[in-house]
C-alpha positions in Angstrom: -92.8 109.6 5.4 -94.3 106.2 4.6 -94.1 103.0 6.6 -91.3 101.5 4.4 -89.2 104.6 4.6 -89.6 104.9 8.4 -88.7 101.2 8.9 -85.7 101.4 6.5 -84.4 104.6 8.2 -84.7 102.9 11.6 -82.8 99.9 10.3 -79.9 102.0 8.9 -79.8 104.1 12.0 -79.5 101.0 14.2 -76.9 99.6 11.8 -74.7 102.6 12.4 -71.9 104.2 10.4 -69.5 101.3 10.1 -69.2 97.6 10.9 -67.0 94.6 10.1 -69.0 92.4 7.9 -68.7 89.2 5.8 -68.6 90.0 2.1 -69.5 87.1 -0.2 -68.7 87.3 -3.9 -68.7 84.7 -6.7 -67.5 83.8 -10.2 -68.3 80.8 -12.3 -70.4 79.3 -9.5 -67.5 79.5 -7.0 -68.4 81.5 -3.9 -65.9 83.0 -1.5 -66.4 85.1 1.7 -64.2 87.3 3.8 -64.3 89.9 6.6 -64.4 93.5 5.4 -64.5 96.9 7.0 -67.7 98.4 5.7 -69.0 102.0 5.9 -72.7 102.8 5.6 -73.7 106.1 4.0 -77.3 106.9 3.1 -78.4 103.3 3.1 -75.5 102.1 0.9 -72.5 100.1 2.0 -68.9 101.0 1.0 -65.7 99.1 1.2 -62.2 99.2 -0.3 -60.0 96.5 -1.7 -56.9 96.0 -3.8 -57.1 95.4 -7.5 -54.9 92.3 -7.1 -57.3 90.5 -4.8 -59.6 87.6 -5.7 -62.6 89.5 -4.6 -61.7 92.3 -7.0 -61.6 89.9 -9.9 -64.9 88.3 -8.8 -66.6 91.7 -8.5 -65.5 92.6 -12.0 -67.1 89.4 -13.4 -70.2 89.3 -11.2 -71.7 92.4 -9.4 -74.1 90.3 -7.2 -72.9 90.3 -3.6 -74.0 89.5 -0.1 -73.0 91.1 3.2 -73.7 89.5 6.5 -73.3 90.4 10.2 -74.9 88.9 13.2 -78.6 88.4 12.4 -78.6 90.6 9.2 -78.1 89.5 5.6 -78.0 92.0 2.7 -78.1 91.1 -1.0 -77.2 93.8 -3.5 -75.4 95.0 -6.6 -71.8 96.2 -6.2 -70.2 99.0 -8.3 -66.6 100.2 -8.4 -66.3 104.0 -7.8 -62.6 104.7 -8.2 -59.9 105.4 -5.7 -61.0 105.7 -2.1 -59.3 109.0 -1.6 -61.6 110.5 -4.2 -64.6 110.0 -1.9 -64.3 112.4 1.1 -67.5 111.1 2.9 -66.2 107.5 2.8 -62.7 108.5 3.9 -63.9 110.5 6.8 -65.9 107.7 8.3 -63.4 105.0 7.3 -60.6 106.9 9.0 -62.6 107.5 12.1 -63.9 103.9 12.4 -61.0 101.9 10.9 -58.0 104.1 11.5 -55.3 101.5 11.2 -56.7 100.1 7.9 -57.2 103.6 6.6 -53.5 104.5 7.3 -52.2 101.2 5.9 -54.2 100.8 2.7 -56.4 103.7 1.6 -53.6 105.7 -0.1 -52.1 102.8 -2.0 -52.3 103.0 -5.7 -54.1 99.7 -6.3 -56.9 100.4 -3.8 -60.4 100.7 -5.2 -63.7 101.8 -3.6 -66.9 99.9 -4.1 -70.5 100.6 -3.2 -73.2 98.0 -2.5 -76.7 99.1 -3.3 -78.9 96.8 -1.3 -81.8 95.1 -3.1 -83.0 92.8 -0.3 -82.3 93.0 3.5 -83.4 90.3 6.0 -83.0 90.5 9.7 -84.1 88.2 12.5 -85.6 90.0 15.5 -87.0 88.7 18.8 -89.9 90.1 20.8 -90.6 88.5 24.1 -88.5 85.5 22.9 -90.7 85.1 19.8 -88.7 85.0 16.5 -89.7 87.2 13.5 -88.1 88.0 10.2 -88.0 91.5 9.0 -87.5 91.9 5.2 -86.9 95.0 3.1 -87.4 94.7 -0.6 -85.6 97.8 -1.6 -86.6 97.8 -5.3 -90.3 97.4 -4.5 -90.1 99.6 -1.4 -91.9 96.8 0.6 -91.4 95.9 4.2 -92.6 92.7 5.9 -92.4 91.4 9.4 -93.3 87.8 9.7 -93.5 85.6 12.8 -91.4 82.4 12.4 -93.3 79.3 13.3 -90.8 76.6 12.1 -92.1 73.3 10.9 
């Protein structure tokens, strides 16, 4: 396994199976953000939403999205997969990690499942109180770790 793969695997392992994250979407140069319950499977990020929501309309017009939590930002392409109940892997983790949301929304007719394929991931890390940025260029399979010096 190469260095990039090892670092990416470590990142996804540390990220875990599910988190509440901020999802940012846009349409016609208007950006909006909201908290989402997100599941991570195999280095991709899954969430569900209702077809009547603003984010759904934005996703249909522009598949470029960003996810953010704590010191991590993820930029990627988002694709609709169909109804959440058609994806057993997603449903298993979502039900375990977000039980009340699963029970309230997943079986509704208008719910749709989306996957975000990350293109770029950036994370701030600190070692002995020294700041660094870690970046993953997923398309180029490149990893960087740069010390932050400021101006």
